[in-house]
C-alpha positions as CSV (number, residue, x, y, z in Angstrom):
1,M,-38.2,-112.3,95.8
2,K,-37.3,-112.0,92.2
3,K,-33.8,-111.8,90.9
4,Y,-33.2,-109.3,88.1
5,N,-30.7,-109.9,85.4
6,F,-29.1,-106.5,85.2
7,L,-27.4,-107.2,81.9
8,R,-30.8,-107.6,80.2
9,C,-32.2,-104.4,81.7
10,Q,-29.4,-102.2,80.4
11,T,-30.3,-100.1,77.4
12,G,-28.1,-98.2,75.0
13,F,-27.3,-97.5,71.4
14,T,-25.9,-100.0,69.0
15,L,-22.9,-99.2,66.9
16,I,-25.1,-99.3,63.8
17,E,-27.5,-96.7,65.3
18,I,-24.6,-94.4,66.2
19,M,-23.1,-94.8,62.7
20,V,-26.5,-93.9,61.1
21,V,-26.8,-90.7,63.2
22,M,-23.2,-89.7,62.4
23,I,-23.9,-90.2,58.7
24,I,-27.0,-88.0,58.9
25,I,-25.1,-85.3,60.7
26,S,-22.3,-85.4,58.1
27,V,-24.7,-85.1,55.2
28,L,-26.5,-82.1,56.9
29,A,-23.1,-80.5,57.6
30,A,-22.0,-81.0,54.0
31,L,-25.1,-79.2,52.8
32,V,-25.2,-76.3,55.4
33,V,-21.5,-75.4,55.9
34,P,-20.8,-74.2,52.4
35,R,-23.8,-71.9,52.5
36,L,-22.7,-70.5,55.9
37,M,-19.1,-70.0,54.6
38,S,-20.3,-68.0,51.6
39,R,-22.5,-65.9,54.0
40,L,-19.4,-65.3,56.2
41,D,-17.4,-64.1,53.2
42,D,-20.3,-61.8,52.2
43,A,-20.4,-60.4,55.7
44,K,-16.6,-59.7,55.6
45,V,-17.0,-57.7,52.4
46,Q,-19.9,-55.8,53.9
47,E,-17.9,-55.1,57.0
48,A,-14.9,-53.8,55.0
49,S,-17.2,-51.4,53.1
50,I,-18.7,-50.1,56.4
51,Q,-15.2,-49.6,57.9
52,I,-14.1,-47.6,54.8
53,K,-17.3,-45.4,55.1
54,N,-16.4,-44.8,58.7
55,F,-12.9,-43.7,57.7
56,E,-14.4,-41.4,55.1
57,T,-16.6,-39.7,57.7
58,A,-13.6,-39.3,60.0
59,L,-11.5,-37.9,57.2
60,R,-14.2,-35.3,56.3
61,L,-14.3,-34.2,59.9
62,Y,-10.5,-34.0,59.9
63,K,-10.5,-31.8,56.8
64,T,-13.4,-29.6,58.2
65,D,-11.3,-28.9,61.3
66,N,-7.9,-28.5,59.7
67,G,-8.5,-27.6,56.0
68,F,-6.6,-30.6,54.6
69,Y,-6.5,-34.4,54.6
70,P,-3.7,-36.3,56.3
71,S,-0.8,-37.1,54.0
72,T,0.0,-40.6,52.8
73,E,2.9,-40.7,55.3
74,Q,0.7,-39.7,58.2
75,G,-1.9,-42.3,57.1
76,L,-5.1,-43.2,58.9
77,Q,-3.1,-43.1,62.1
78,A,-3.7,-39.3,61.9
79,L,-7.4,-40.0,62.8
80,I,-6.5,-41.3,66.3
81,T,-3.3,-39.4,67.2
82,I,-2.1,-35.9,66.1
83,P,0.6,-36.2,63.4
84,S,4.1,-35.2,64.4
85,T,5.5,-35.1,60.9
86,G,4.4,-33.4,57.7
87,Q,1.7,-30.7,57.8
88,I,0.7,-30.5,61.5
89,P,-3.0,-29.8,62.0
90,E,-3.7,-26.7,64.2
91,H,-7.2,-27.5,65.1
92,Y,-6.9,-31.2,65.8
93,R,-9.9,-32.6,67.7
94,Q,-9.1,-33.7,71.2
95,G,-9.5,-37.4,71.3
96,G,-9.1,-37.8,67.6
97,Y,-11.6,-38.6,64.9
98,L,-12.5,-42.3,65.4
99,E,-14.6,-43.4,68.3
100,K,-12.3,-46.2,69.2
101,K,-8.7,-45.2,69.9
102,N,-7.2,-47.9,67.6
103,L,-7.2,-48.4,63.9
104,P,-9.2,-51.4,62.9
105,K,-7.7,-53.9,60.5
106,D,-9.8,-55.2,57.6
107,P,-11.9,-58.3,58.2
108,W,-9.1,-60.5,56.9
109,G,-6.6,-59.1,59.4
110,N,-4.7,-56.7,57.1
111,E,-4.0,-53.0,57.4
112,Y,-6.1,-50.6,55.2
113,I,-4.1,-48.7,52.7
114,Y,-4.4,-44.9,52.6
115,I,-3.1,-42.7,49.8
116,S,-3.5,-39.0,49.6
117,P,-3.8,-37.5,47.1
118,G,-5.6,-40.5,45.6
119,T,-5.9,-41.7,42.1
120,Q,-9.6,-40.9,41.8
121,G,-10.1,-38.2,44.4
122,D,-8.6,-36.5,47.4
123,Y,-7.6,-39.9,48.9
124,D,-7.9,-43.6,48.4
125,I,-8.7,-46.2,51.0
126,I,-8.1,-49.7,49.9
127,T,-8.2,-53.3,51.2
128,Y,-7.1,-56.1,49.0
129,G,-9.8,-58.5,50.1
130,A,-9.4,-62.1,51.3
131,D,-6.1,-62.9,49.6
132,G,-4.4,-59.6,50.7
133,Q,-3.1,-59.1,47.1
134,P,-3.9,-56.4,44.6
135,D,-6.7,-57.2,42.1
136,G,-8.4,-60.6,42.3
137,E,-11.9,-61.8,41.8
138,K,-15.0,-62.4,44.0
139,Y,-13.8,-62.3,47.7
140,D,-10.2,-61.6,46.6
141,S,-11.1,-58.4,44.8
142,D,-10.1,-55.0,46.1
143,I,-12.5,-52.9,48.1
144,T,-12.0,-49.1,47.9
145,N,-13.8,-45.9,48.9
146,H,-14.6,-45.4,45.2
147,D,-16.8,-48.6,44.8
């Protein structure tokens, strides 16, 4: 009968092997993560533009039914609940004008700004971008329905 030395039969990774793997993973992450982050920012800008277009469609339906756009005071909230102040719509669509019964925030978690009458048309819909402040560059720039 043979005796086995269990200490010799055990296998595993050495500390150096683990360190090499961790360095390789770190280098790959350093190359990939910045590219993914810029794609995420691009996706948020695209999402904001799509949400603004959805608001525009709902506002056109609102005007078709009622003959006017909601006022600045009534805001985009008028697309999901009938306004109780200002000019009250007589032919408000039951269920509102947005599929979901809540107002989405912009992709950065801020409220959209609605102004009627607008500076460049019947209304303005604005989000200030990633920084939440007027103006800015790249991902901090304003996104409007006039872009």
